[in-house]
N, C-alpha and C positions, 0 to 999 in steps of 0.2 A: 504494500500500500504506500503510495506517495502522497505526502502532504505538501501543500504549497507553503513556501516560506512566507512568514508574515511580512507585511510592508509597513514602513514607518508611517505613523499617523500624522495628521496635520494639526497644528496648534489650535485651529478653530473648533476642534472636536472636544475641547476640554473646558470645563465650567469655572475653574478657579486655578490660580497659580501661586506658587511659593518659590521665592528666590533662595538659592543655596550657593554660597561661595565655596569653591573648591579649596582644599588645603594642600600644602606641599606633601603631607603624608599620604594623601589620597592616591598619588601617582605610584605606579609600580616600576619595576626595573625596565619595562618596555617603553616608559615615558608617557603612559596614559593612565587614567583612573582605573584602578583594579576593579574587576567585576563585582566583588562582594560589597564594595562601597555603594553601588547602585541600589542595593536592597536597603541599606541604611537610609539612603535618601528617600526611598519610597515611604519608609516608616516615619522619618522626620517630617516630610511634607504633609502627610495625612494628619498626624498627631498635632503638628503646629496649627494646621487649619482648624481642627476640632477644638483645640484650646482657645484660639483667637475668637472663635464664634460661640464660645460658652457651652459647648456640647461635651467637653471632657475636662474633668478636674483630676489631674494626676496625683494630687496629694490627699485630697479629702473626699473625692467622689466615691459613691457606693458602687458604681458600675465602671468596669475597666474593660479594655479590649485586648484579647489575645490573638496574635497572628497564627492562623492554622494552615494557611496555604499561601505560597508566593511563587511567582514566575517572572522571568524577564527575557526579552529579546534585545539583542544589541545590533545597531546599524552603523554607527559612526563613533569614533573615539572622542572622549572628553578628556581634558587635561588641565592641571593647575597651570596658570592662574585664571581659568575661565570661571564665569558665574553660570550656574545651571538654573533653568526655570522649569520647575516641576509642575506639569499640568495634571489636574485631578478631576476625576468624574466618578460617579457611582453607576455601576452596571446592573447590580442585583441587590435586593434587600429581602432578607428573610425575617423571621420573627425575632431572632437573636443574633443575626449575622448581617454583614455588609461586605460586598465585593467592591473594592476600590480599584479603579484603573488609573495608572500613573504613566505619564510620558515625560521623559527628561529631554529638554531642549537646550542646546547651547544658546546663550543669551542672544535674543533677537532672531533665532532660526525659526523657520516655518515648519520644518519636519523634525520628528523625534530622532535623537541619537540613540535612544533606548526606550522601550516601553514594556509594561507588564501589569501585573495586578497583585494584590494581596487581599486575603479575606480575614476580617476581624470577626471573632465570635465574642460577644459582649457577655460578661459574667459578673456575678456579685463578688465584690472584693473579698469578702470573708469566706464564703462557701466555695468560691471559684466554680460555681455552677451557672450555666447559661440563664440569662434573664431576658425579658422583653426589652426591646430598644426603648430608652427613655425619650420623652417627648422632645427635649432640646436636641437630641441627636437626630430624631426623625425629621425635624425642621431643617437641619443642615443637610441631611441626606437628600431631602426633597429638592433643595437648591442645586445639588450636585448631580442629579439624575441625567444620564446621557440621553 
């Protein structure tokens, strides 16, 4: 079975953006950002957006998100000292989970250098059992729907 290689998404397909400056330490011995850093950018972009919009309180909130699935496709290298613009949208919402899709763009670029997704399952901080999505999160998610 042959699967078509994903193609880079265009910037206008994303609902919100978060800027991330690269760091010297992000580059690997090949002179570009190491692949594992992209996953941390996915996590940083989504959580920063949720915090900024009041949907996530990482210190006192009763509901927290656990990443249960993640995936990334790479199209073009990124390297220090670039600034990355992470495009964010929501593809799927369950009763206790959200699938976020993230594309990483070199500053000002129209097509993604990398794109992928991760799934958060929202759980009670104490019991670590899945819970219904809180209203504040549902409002943010509605704004991010693709």
